[in-house]
N, C-alpha and C positions, 0 to 999 in steps of 0.2 A: 801782419806782424806789428806789434806795438812799438812805439818810439822809446828809446832808452830813457829819455828824460821823463816821460810819462810813467815809466816803470819805477823810477826813483821817487817820484812824487807819491806814487801809490804806497811805496815802502815806508816813506816817512809818515804817511798818514796812519798806517798800521802800527808803526812804532809808538806814535803818540797815543794811539788808542790803548796800546798795551800798557803804557805808563799810567794812564788814568783808569785802567781796569781794576776793579776791586774783587778781591777774592771772597771776602765776606760780604754777601749781598745785603746783610742787615746794616752794614756800615755805610753811611752816606757822608760825602765830603761837602762841607758847606762852602758857599761862594764867598770866601774872605781872603785877605792877603796871604801870600806865601813868602816867607822870609828866606833870603839867601843864606842866612845863618845856619839853618838846618841842613842845607845842601853841603855846606863846607864842613860841618862838624859831625855829620852822620856816621862817618867811618871811624871816628876816634873816640866818641863819647857814647856811653850806653844811654838807653832811654830813660833810666831811672836816676841819672846825675842831676842834681839841682841846677836850675837854670842860672843861678847867680855866679857859677864858676865858668860859664861859657863866654866866649868873646864874639860879640855880634858885630858884623859889618853893616852898617846902615847906609842907605842911599839917600843922604840929605835929610834924614829924620833922626837926629841925635837926641832930640828932646824926648822922643818916645822911648828910645833905648835907655835913657837915664832913668826914666820912670819905671821901666820894666826891671832895671837892676835894683832899684830901691825897694821894690815890692816883691822881690823873689822869695823872701821868707814867708811873706803872707800867702803867696801862691802855693808855696810848698806845703804850708799848713793846710790850706784849703784842699789841695790835691790829696793829701794824706787822709783826709776825712772821707772822701768819696772814691769809689773805684772808677777806673777809666771807662768801663762800660756804662756806668750810671751817668758819668759826665757826658759821654757821647750821646746818650739817649736824651740828655737834658737840652741838647742843642735844638733850637727851634727850627721848624720846617722851612722857614723863609730863607735860611742860609744854604739850603741844598738846591736852590734853583740855579740855572745856568749863569756863569760868570760874565761879567761885563762892567764897563765903567758906570753905566747907568744903574746897574743893579747894586754896585757898591754904594752909590749915593743913596739908593733906596734903603739899603741896610742901615746906613748911618742915620738917616732921617727916622727910620723905624725905632732905633734905640733911643735917639734923642726924644722922640715923642713919648716913649715909655717913662724915661727918668724925669722929664720936664712936665709931665701931665699934671702933677700936683705942686708944681713950683720947683725952684732950685733947691735940691737936697744933696749937699756934697757927700754926705755919707752914703746915700743911695747911689750916687754916681761912682764913688770909689768902689763900692761893692759890686756894681754892675761891671765896672772895668776889670776888677779882679776875676769875676766870673767868666767874662769873655776871654781874658788872657788864659785862664785855666783850660777852657774849652778849646782854644786855639792850639795850646801846647799839646794837649792829649790827642787832638785830631792830627796834628802834624806828625806826632810820634807814630800814630797808626798808619798814616800814609807812607811814612818812611819804611815801616815794617813790611808793608805790602810790596813796596818797590824791591826790597831785598829778596823777598820770596820769589819774585818774577825775574830775577837776574839771570838764572840759568836758561829760562825760556828765551830771554833776550839774546843771550849768546848764540843759542841755536838759530834764532831768526837771522842774526847777522851772518852766520855761516851759510844759511840758505840764500841769503841775499847775494853772497859772493858767487854761489853756484849759478844763480840766475843771471848774474852779470856775465859769467863765462858763456852761458848758453846764448845770451843775447849777442855776444860778439860773434859766435859761430853762425848764428842766424843772419847776422848782418853780412857776414862773408858770403853765405849761400845766396842771399838776395843779390848781392853785387854780381856774383858769377852768373846767375840766371839772367840778369839784365844784360850782361855782356853777350850771352848766347842769343837772347832775343834780338838784340840789336844786330847781331851777325846775320840771323835768319831774315830779318827785315830788309837788310841791305841786299841779300842774295836772292829774294823772291822776284820772279819774272812774270810778265804778262801771260806767257804760255801756260804757266801753272794755273793761273786763275781761270783761263779758258777751259782747261781740262776739267776743273771742278764744276764749272758752269755746265759743260756738256754732260757730265755724269748726273748732275741734278736733273737736267732735262730728260735724260734717258729714264731715270726712275719715275718721273712724272708720266712719261709715255707708257711705261710698263703698267703703272697703276691704272691708267686710262684703258689700256687694252684689257686688263683683268676685269674692269668694270663692264666693258662692252661684252666680253664673253659671258659674264654672269647674267647680264640682261638677256643675251641671246638664249642662254640655258633656261632662264625663267620663261621666256616666250615659248620654248619647245616642251615645257613641262607637261602640258595637257596631253600631248601625243604619247609621251613616255608613260604617263600614268595609265592611260587606256591600254597600252601594251602590257603593263604589269597586271592590270585587272583581267585582261583576256587570258593571261597565263595563271590566273588565280593567285598571283603573288600580291596579296593585299597588304602585307607588311611592307613590301618594297614600295608600293604605291604611296602608302601613308608616310613612310620614311622620306621618300622623295618630296612629297608635298610639304612636310614639316621643315625639311632642309631648305627648300626653295623659299618658304615663308620667312625663315630666319635670315636667309640671304637678302631677300627683298627689304627687310627692315634696315639693312645697312645702306641701301641706296634710295631711301624714300625721298631724297632731295630732288630726284628726277621725276618728272610728270609721267613719263612712260612706265616707270617702275610702280608708281602709285596705281595706275590702271591695271598693270599686271598683278599687283598684290590683291586687288579686289577680285580679279578673275581667279586667282589661286584660292582665295577664300571660298568662292562659289564652287570651285572644283572639289575642294576639301569637303564641303557640305554634301555635294552629290556623291562623293566617294563613301562618305559615312552612310548615306542613304542606301547605297548599293551594298555596303557591308551588312546593314540591317536586313536587306532583302535576302542576301545569301545566308545570313544567320537563320532567317525564317525557313529557308529551304532545308536546313539541317534537321528540322522536325520530322519531315516525312522521307527525307533522303539523306541520311547522315553519311558524310565523307570525312574520314579522319584527316586526310591531307588538307582539305579545304578548311576544316575546323581549326587545325593547328595554325594555319596562316591567318585565319580570322582572329584568333586569340592574340597572336603576335601583333596584328594590326591594332586591335583594341588596347593592347598594352602600350603601344607607341602613342596612342591618343589619350592614354591615362583614363580609359573608360571601361576597364575590365569589369568593375562592379556594376556599372550601369548596363553593360551588355548582358551580364548574368541575370539581372532583374528583367530586362526586356525579353530574354530567352524564355523565362518562366511564363511571362505574360503571353508569349507566342504559343507555348505549349497548351496553356489553358484555352486560348482562343481556337487553337487547332482542334481540340477535343470537341468543342461546341459546333464549330463549322462543319467538321468532317462527319459527325454523327447526323446532322441535319441533311447533309448531302446524300448519305447512304439511305436514310429513311425515305427521302423524296424519290430516290431511284426505284424504290420498291412500292411506292404508292401508285394509285390509279393515274395513268398518263393523262386522263381527261381533266384532272384537277388543275386549275390555273396555278402556274408556278409563282406568279407574283403575289398570290395570297399568302398571308403569314399565319402559320399555325403554331400552337404551343407544342412542345416536345411530346406531351402526353397525347395530344390529338394525332400527331404524326405516327405514334406507336399504334394507336387504335386503327389507323387507316391501312395498316399492313394486313393483307389477307392471310388466311390460315395456310394456304398452299405455299406462300412465300415467307412464312414466319421464320422457319429454320434457316433458310438461305439468307434472309436479312440478318438474323442473329450472327451467323458465321461471318458475314461481310463486316458487321460492326466489330466483331472480335479481331478480325484481320486488320482493320483500320486502327483499332486501339493497340494491337500488337506492334504495328509499325511505329506508332508514337512512343510506346514504352521501350521498344528496342533502341530507338534513337536516344532517348533519355538515358537508358542504361549505358550505352556506349559513351555518352558524354561524361557520365559519372566515372566510368573506368578511365577515360582519357585524363581527367583531372586528378585521378589517383596516381596515375603513372607519370604525369608531367606537371612540373611546377613552373608557374610563370615568373615567380619572384624568388630571390635567395631564401634559403631555409632559415638563416640566422636573422632575417629581417624582422624588426619589431612591428607588431600589428600587420603582418603580411596579409594582403588581399586574398591569398590562397586559402587562408583559414575561413574567411567570410564565404568564399565560393563553396568550400566543402560543406559548411553548415547550411548554406542556401540550398545546395543540391540535396542534402539529406532531408531537409524539411519539405522540399519540393516533391520528393518521391511519394510521401504520404498524401500530399495534397492532390497530386495528379491521379494517383490510384483511387482516392476517394471520389474525385470528380467522375472518373470512369465508372466506378461502382454505382454512383448515383444514377447515371444514365442507364446502365444495364439493369438496375433494380426496377426502374420505371418501365423499361421495356419488358422485363419478365413479369411485371404485375399486370400485363395486358390480359384482357379476358380471352384473347385467342389461345393463350397457353392452356386453358382448361379444356379446350375442344380438341386438342391434339390426340392422335392415336398413341398407343403404347410405344411403338418403335420411334415415333417422332419425339415423344417426351423423353425417352431414353437418350436420344441424340442431344436434346437440350441439356439433360443432366451431364452428358459427356462433355459438352462445350463448357458448361459451368464448372465442372471438375477441373478442366485445364485452366480456366480462368483463375480459380482459387490457387492452383499451383503457381501460376504466373505471378499473382499478387504476393504469394509467400516468397518467391525468389526475388521479386522486384524490390519490395520494401519490408519484408518480414512480417506483414500483417496477415491475420487469419481470415480477413474478409467477412467479418461477422454480419455485416449488413446484407451481403449477398447470401450468406448461409441462412439467415433468418427469412429473407424473401423466398428462397427456394424451399425452405421448410414449410412455410405456409402454403405455397403453391403446390408442393408435393403432397401434402396432406389432403388438400381438396381434390387434386387429381387422383390420388390413390383411392380415396373413398369412392369416387365415381367409377374408377376403373375396376374396383373390386366388385361393385354391383354389376358392372358389365360382364365380368368373368362369371359371376353366378348365373346371370341370364344366359350367357354362352353355354354354360354347363346344362342349363335347362333345355336349350335347343339341341344339344347333343343327346340328352336323355329322351327328348321327344322323337328324335330320329334314330335312336340306338337300335341296332339289330340284335344286341346281346349275344354277339359271337366273339370268339377269341381272335385277337389280332396276332398275326404271325410275325416272327423275327424280332420280337421284343425280349430283351434280356435284362437290361438295367437302365435306370433313368439317365445314367451318364452318357448313354449313346444318343440322347436327344440333343438337338442343337441348342436348346435353351440352357442346357447345363454345360455347354462347351467352355465358357469362360471360367467356370468354377470347378472344372473336372479335376485338375491336379490338386486344387485346394481341398476338395472333398476327400481325396485319397489321403492327404496328410491329416485331415481331421476325421479319420475313419472311426465310426462308432462301433464299439465291441459287439453289440447284439447282432449286427449285420455285417460283420467283418468279412464273411465269406462272399458277400456280394460285390466287394471292391477288390480290385487287384492292386498289387503294389506298384506304385508309380516309379517309372524308370526314366532316365534321361535319354537323349538321343544315342549315346554310346552304351546304353544298357547298364549304366551305373546307377545306383540308388540316388535319389534326390534327397538332399539334406533338408530336414524340416525347418531349419533355421536360416537357410540361405535363400532368400527370395530372388537374388540376382541371377541364380542359376536357372530360374523358372521363367525368365523374361522372354517374351516372344521375339523371334528374329524378324517377324513381319510387322511388329508394332512400332509406331512412331515413338512410343514412350519407353522403349527398351530394346534389348536384343543383344546380339553378340558383337555388334559394332563397337568401335573404340569410343564412340560418343554415348553409349548406352547409359553410363552411370553419371552423366553430366546433366545440368539443368537446361531448361529451354533456352536461356539467353546465351549459352555457349554452343548450343547445337543449331540454333536458328538465328537468322539475321533479320533486318527489317524487310528484306526482299522475300523471305520465306517465313512461315509461321507454324506453330503447332496445330493450327486449324486448317491447314492445307490437306488435300487428299480426302479419302472416304472416312466417314465416321462409323467404323466397324466395331466389333467386339473389343478390339484392343484398346479402345478409348473408354471402355465401361468398367474399369477395374478399381479405381480408387474412390473412397468415400468422400464426397464433396462437402458433407455436413459434419465432418468430424476431423479434428486435428490429429487423430490417432492413426499412425501408419502401422498396419498390421499385415499379417500374411495374406489376408483376404484381398489385399489391394495389389497383389502381384499379378503380372500379366503372363499369359501362357500362350503358346503357339497352338494352332489347330493341327490335329493329326491328319496326315495324308490318308488316302484311301487304303493303302497297304497297312498303315498303322491301325486304322479303324477295323479292318478285317482281322488283324492280329488281336486287337483288343476284344472283338466280339468272340473270337474263338476261345479266348481265355475265360470270358464270361460263361460260355457254354460248358467248358470243362468244369468250372466251379459250381455251376448250378445243375449239374446232372444231365437232364435231357436237353438242356440248352435254352428253353423258353419258359416263360411264366404266363399265367392267365391274366390277360388284361383286355379291356374293351376300349372302344374309341373314347368313351366318356372319361375313363380313368386316365387314358393318355393325355386327354385335354387338361385334366386336373394336374398331371405331372408338368405339362408345359406351363400352365399358370404358375405352379410353384417355382419352376425354373425362372420365369420372368420375375416373380416376386423376390427370388434370391438375388437377382441382378439389382433390383431396386433396393434391397437391403444393403448391398454393398455401396450403392451410390447414395443412399439416403439413410445413413447409419443412425441418425437421431430418431427416426420414426420406425426403426426396425422392430420394436415391440408390437406396433400396430400391424406391420406387414406380416410378422410371424403369426400373430393372432388370426390374421386373415387367411393364412395358409391352413390353419386348423379349421377355420370355418368352411373352407372348400371341401375338406375331407369329411367333416361332419355333415355337410349338406348332401354329399354323395351318399353317405350311409343312410341319412334320413330319406332320401329319394328311393333307395333300394328297399327300405322297409315299407315305404308307402306303396310301392308298386308290387312287391313280391311277398310282403309279410302280413297282409290283411285279408287274404281270401281263403283262410282256413275254414273248414266246415264245423269247427268248434270254436267256442269263445275262449280268448286268451288274455283277458284283462290282467290276470295275475301271472302272466308267463314271463315277465321281465324283471330283472333285478333293479335295485334302486338307482345305480349309476347309469344304466342304459336309459331308464325312464327320464332321469334328469337331463341326459344328453339330448334325447329326442325332444323333450319339452323346451330346452334352451334353443335348439335350432328353430323350432316352431315360433318361438316368441321373439328371437333376436335376428334371425337370418331370413326366414321365409317372408316376414312382413315387409322386407325391403325389395323383394322380387315381384315386379308388377305382373309378370306372365305366369306366375304360379297361382293355382294348381294347373298342371298340364292334364290333357285328356289322354289317359292310358286305357280307355275303355276297349279299344280294338285289341290291344295286347291281352288284357284281362279276359275278354270274352272269347278270344280265339286260342292263343297258345296256352294261357294259364288254365283254361277250362277244358283243354283237350286231354282226355285220358290216354290217348295213343302216344302222346309225348311226355307222359307222366306229369301232366299239368305244367309243362314248360320247365322241367327240371334242369335241362341243359342251360336254358336262359338264366334260371335262378343261380345255377352254379357259376356261370360266367359273371353274373352281377355280384355275388357274394365273394368269390375268390378274387375278382379284380379289386374289390375293396380291401380284401385281406392283403393282396400284393401291394396295394397302395400304402397301407400302414407299414408293411415290412420295408418297402423302399424308403418311406419317410424316416424310418429309424436310422437309416444311414446318414441322415442329415443332423442327427441329434447333437453330436459334439460341435459340428460347425454352427448350428443355430445358437448353441450356448456361447460360442465364440463371438457371434454377432451381437448378442444381447448383453446389456449391462448386468452385473450380478444381481442387482435388486429387481430385475425384470424377468428372472428365470423361473419364478415360482409357478406361474401358470403353465409354462412349457413342461416343467417337471411333473406337474399334476396330470397333464395330458398324456405324457408317456407312461405314467403309472397305470393308465387304462387305455393303452394303445391297442389292445386286442378286443376292442368293442365290436368288431365285425364278427367275431366268433359268437357273441351274444345275439347279434342280429340274425346270424345264420340259423339259430334255433327256431324262431317263429317262421322264417322263410322256408326252411326244409320241412318243418312240421306241416306247412300248408300242403305239401306233397305226401308225406308219410301218413298224415291223418286220412288220406284218401285211398291208401293201399288196401286197407281192410274195410269192409262194409261194417262200420261201427254199429249202427242200429240193428242190423241183422244179427251180428254176433251177440249183442246184448239181449236180443229177443230169444236167441237159442239158449243162452246161459240162464235166462229166466225160466225156461221150460225144463231145465234139468232138475231132477229130484235129488236134493242134497241131504235129505234126512234118511239115508239108507242105513241098514243095519250091518251090512257086510261090505268089505272093501273089494272093489273091482280092479282087475288088472288091465282094463281097457279104458283109454281116455275118451272123453266125450267128442261128439262130432264137430262141435264148433272149433276145436283145436285143429282138426283136419282142414277146415276151411281157412283158418288163420295160417296154417303151415303152407297151404297151397298158395295163398296170396303172397306170402313171403317168398316162395320159390319163383313165382311170376315176377315179383318185384326185382329179385336178384338177376333174373334173365334180362329184364329191361335195362337194368344198370349196366350189364355187360355190353349191351348194344351201344349205350350212350358212352361208355368208356372208350370205345373205338374212336370217338370223335373228340373227346375232351377228357382231361384228367379229372377223376372223381375224388372228392374229399370223402372217401369211404367211411372213415371213422365217424365223422360228425353226422353223416346221413344215416348210417346204421344205428348210431346212438339215438338219433331222433326216432327212428323206427322202433327201437326197443322201448323208448320212453312212451310212445303212443300205445304199443301193445301191452306193456305192463300196467299202464294206467287204465287201459281198457279192461284188463283182467280184474284189477282191484275194483273198478266200478261195477263190473258184473258180480263179483263176490260180495260187494257191499249191499247189493239189491236182494240178496237171499234172505228170506223171512225165517226159515227154519233150517237148521243144519245140525247133523249128528256128527259123531266122531268119524264115521265112515264117509260122510260128505266132506269133512275137512281133509281126510286122506285123499279123496277124489280131487279136491281142489289142488292139492300138492302134486298129485300125479299129472293133472292137466298142465299145470304150470311148468313142471319139470320137463315134460315132453316138448312143450313149445320152446322153452329156453334152449334145450339141447339142439333142436332143429335150427333155431335162430343163430346160435353161436357157431354151429357147423357151417351154415350158409355164409354168414358174414365174416367168419374166421376171426371173431373178436369175442372178448369176455365182457360181461356186464355185471360186475359184482354189486354196483350201486342199485341197479334196477332189481336184481335178485333179492337184495335185502328189503327193498321196498315192498315186494309182494310177499316174501316170506314173513316179514314182520306183521303183515296184516292177517295172514293165515294163522300164524302161531298165537295170535291174540285170543283165539278160541280156546286154547289150552290153559290159559292163565287162571289162577285162583281169583277169588273176588278181590283180595287185597292187591295181588299183582296186577290184575286187570284195571283196578282203580288207579294204581300208580302209573300204569302204561297209558291210560286215557289222559291223565293229567299231563304226562310228559308230551304226548302227541298233540294235545291241544295247544301247548306252548310252541312246539316245533312247527306246527302247521304243515306237517308232511302230508297228511290226509285232510280231505275236506270235512267240514262239519257234518254234511249230509252222510258221508261215508261212515264217520265215527258214530253218528246217531243210529244209523241202520245196524252197525255192528253191535252197539249196546243193546238195542232192542232184540237182536237175534240171540246174543249170548245170555241176556238176562230175561228171556221170554217168560220164565216161570218165577222169577224173583222181582216182583214189582217194586219193592222198597229199594233194592240195590239199583234197579233200573232208573228210578226217579232220582236217586242220589247222584248217579253218574251223569244223567242228563242235565241236572242242575250244575254239576261241576263243569261239564262241557260247555254249557251256555254261559257260565260266568267267566270261563277262561278265554273263550273265543270272542266274547263280546258281540255275538250276533254275526260273526263272519261266516260267509258261505263258501269261501274258496281260499286258495293259497297260490303262491307264485310258482309252484312246481307241479301243479295238477291240471289236467284237462277236465273241464266240467262236462263229462259225457252225458249227463242227464239232460242237457240242452242241445244235443246234437241233432242235426237235420240231414236229410238225404241229399 
């Protein structure tokens, strides 16, 4: 509190400052004398009253006053001439300096120097005095005006001073009262009170000391508690305890023991962090959600969540490289020194063929463990956040981005290893079943990659595409050679109990798919697919077709979920057997189609039921097939599996299926279609010739073991008249091929489904001529039917007949009886063969009619002279033979009738009609040039000019041709 006297001094100082304060900052008060006259008269006289009327009281300076009175008029005149502002501005700067006695002397001397600088000039002195007086007057008036303006503020300040004085008196009273109380307390304090205070202070010091000792004791026992936390996997608790103890130790660093404990705590913290890194590395192969959550909490306390995530990715990459090397070394030769370092490619090549698939599966299981752990880590970070959601630049964002990028990197590292392993030369030497297992594994790998990071695994697809093309090319040649072995050992007998290709195990995986893709031409061969409860299977719902025995589907609750939800790091999609259930999805195509669904295998009862349905629909129950065609079916079934697994090379695989059937047809023709006793160069249509030539140029050249030696079959069975020259074997061979094409038609829609639209042209063209076995059957059966009748003998007998008779006989010639007898014997032999095998009666009898009618035409064309009676005899012979043939065979042959009738009726044409008929026939090439030539010579025997004309017409039209595609050249027959 301030002293009242000091307060009053301060007030006086402020008041004086107020009096000297100028309102107009442009007005400056010069340091000159201030007369009491203005103070006394300021309240009574206005500022504009002339100074001559005022009464001035002077302090001992009457002479100055008298001079001022005498010059008042002069001052007034000077004042009137200039305004007050101009006068104030004319005051020199020196007068505005601080007042003082010395300053006044300086001002006087200043003015004296100015007026006396050029000597004593009284007029100048008087003028200067008048000027100074005017300036003083105006200045004084301005000062007085300022004082009057500040009078109200002065009054307020005096009121404030009075208030302050009252407050000072109250404060003084309060201080006095407080001092009296303090004096009373001082007098009444005792020694006991002071001792109590001293004891309390001592107790507080002891409590603080005890707290310090307890803290040091806790620091010393921290190591034991940390190890206990770590043994319970409570990593966050251990780190929290260490950090807390470290902070506590910082408060007691003045103690030497605490300094050593702090150093030990630092070492324990480092060891704990190392242990955390070790446990983090264990998460790669053995993920534990509880441990991982505690690890992340511990890293969060250490503020190393981001560093831990980076280290985790490094551990994953390192685990991939180390684990794959360990697996490969386990499958290498044990005699190889383990200390030797090999490149990964070298380790892959050292795996033997018998261990190749096992090694691949082990690699996939190892990779699955790593991927499953990473996937669970991703899921954990999606479900749990380490930091608040509203936190700016949250580390969780970085962790999510890091995990997302890490998925692609880890999967690509795995793909790189797998592609190198799959590029091994051992893969090309695997058997079909082994290669299919490899495809199955790769298929699951592709699905794993798609679920793991959404990638299509193009590198893996490209690698398998190259390997698959090389494997399939080699495997296709192997299948062709396998068919050759079946042909070489074929007994050409019918296989019992075969109804449909779907009963073969090779078609088991596509059985229900084929029923859905049922081809209209062979719809009768396939039954409607039904589900287990006999309800129809929807064509659009693949989930209903999933096998209950398959790892990839079924009726279980997990059937529709992905691998990462159905398997953990302790189990994998690669566990268990690699059966048909794994062979369903296309690994080289991102298209998911119906062909990729899985189906269950039928039980024995279901298969029997299925077979009975086939038997009911196919009439007598079985079709004619031999072992070779069954093997072709099996190859096609395996090819279908590969089509589904290797969708991108399905055009090549489908083309290979066609080659298998074409090769079988070619082999049947080579074995059974070239031993006819007549020449048949023109016996084939253009498409059949093209097909046989294509097989010879494109397929046979790749088969090293072709041609096979069929001399035993040809010399024994096919040359034995008692067996009709091996007719039953020929029937089995041809009808098996016909069955093969029929069964293959059931795959038409499904093969179209497998092929891209732009690749279906060749398949469509093939099905346009799918009945090529019927064309092959003609030369095959002709090899038999051409031996039924003794062709040279009949021709000889026909040549001995006299055809230029004058009357018509009602008795046919003897050669017709021989032909009829041969036909009857042939029919009886066919009845015996029919007891053992189903006969294709229509095509066999049609071949017989073809041989007989062409035999007759050949005989008729050899006639040199023929009368009208002879032509009637020809018609009689032909009619008799055809009636017997149609009666025995129970068939009609209008085409063959027209063939003979047309030749006989040519004898009755006029020259113009005959010329027109010759011209037409030479273009149709229905008859051979030799036959037409003989006919012209016979008809125009007496008309040389016409004969020459027609022969020239025939020669120009045929261009020298000696045969046609529909005629047996019987002129070259041999016995």
